N, C-alpha and C positions, 0 to 999 in steps of 0.2 A: 504494500500499499504506500509505503514512504518512496519507495521508487517509482510509482506511478504520479504520485503528487510531486515529486521532484522533476520528472518530465514533463509535466505539464506546465509548470512553472518557466522553464525554458521554452517549451513550445507555442503557449498563448502569447507571448510578445511578437513573435515572428508572425503567427498566423492572423492575430487581430488587426495590424495594420493594413491586411490586404481584404479584410472585410469579413473574415471567417472567425465564427465563433467556436472554440473549441469546448464541445459538449462533454467529451471524456476520451481519457487515457486508460486502455485497459490492458493489462499483461495477464494472457493464460497460459499457463502451463498444465503439462502433462506429458502425451507422448511427443509434442513439441511445444516450443514457446511461441506465442504469436502476441504479438504487440501490434494494437490496433489504436488509432488516434479518430475519433468520430468528430465530424466538423458540422457545422451549419451556416447557413447566410440568409438574409431575407430572400424569399422568394424560392429557396430550396437549393439542394446542392448536384450539380451535374457530376457525370463522369469524369469532366475536362478538369471540373474543381479538384477532384480526389487526385487525379492526375498531378495537377500544379503543385498540390500542398505535397503529395509523396515525394515529387521530384526534388523539392525544396529542403525537406525534411531528411531524406536519405542519405546524404552526405553527412550532414549533422550528427545523425545517430550513429554513423560509423565511427565519428570522432568523438560523441559521448559515451559509447560502448555500454547500453544500457544492461546488457547481460553477461559483462564480464566476459567477452570473448567466446561465450557459448552460441551457436547458431540460433536464429529467430526469422520469422516471418513477420514482415511490415505490411501492413494494411492502413489505407485510408477510407472510412466509409461515411456516409450520412447517418443520422438517426433514424432515418424512416419515418412512414407516417404516422406508426404509433410509438413516437419517441415518448420515452418516459419523461415525466413531469418530477423532478429530484430537486435541483437548486431554486433558490429566490429569484433568479433569471428567469427560470421556466414557469413559476407561478405566476410571476409579474407578465409575464407573456400571454398566458392564457387566462388571465381575468376575466370574466363574464362570457368564458366558452363552455361548451358542453363538454365534461369530462367524465371518463369510467373511472373508477376506484375500486382495486381488487386489494381486499385485504387480508393478511395469512392467517387469521381466526375470524368466524363468523361473528358479527356482532348482530344480536335479536335473529339468528337463523341467517343472515345473509352475508356473503363475502363480497357481492359486486352491488355497486351503487353508481349511478348515473345521474348527472344535473350540472349545474351551472356554478363553476368556481366563483366564491364569493370573495374570499378573503383568505390570507394566511398570515404566520409569521414562523420564528425559527423553530417552532416545535410541532406546529399544526397547522390545519387548512381547512376551510369550511366549504362545502358545496349545498347550494339550494336543490333540493330533489324533490320529487312530487309529493314526498311526506313531509316537507318542510327542511327546514336547514339542518345539515349534519356536520360536526366538526370530527375530524379524523386527526389522530396523532401522525406524523409523520413517519414513526419508528412501526407502526402496527400495518401501514399500508404496504402491501407488496408490490403495487405499481399503480400509479396515475398515469393516464394519457388522455391525449384528445380524442373525443368520441368521434368515432370513424362510422358514417353510414354505411349500412349494410346494404 
């Protein structure tokens, strides 16, 4: 986790002046190590945007050596349409929009709630559902995302 944060702090000042938001930096280890940088921009991310950021960061990653010499795969991607709402920036961007909230554990027998995002703070957020306003603890929400029309 510290390595991800450290990389994000290095990548952000490079990507943001070009108009990209660094949404997430993720290291996955297993059979192989994968480093994924997730970017976004107003209007969405294109394949060309991913290529541009990849080509910009690739030589810097060689210099920074984030895996201490071990091989890894490097990807740059968009967050997708079902982008998770995690940061204050995400909550701000989605205020007054319809969202889906999935909980880790049922609340009054339900794990999925839908409604308009009406507010947030550092530990919770509020959604106006068909049954009235509901406030959820961020730590108890498995995922919050923009509601996609079916």
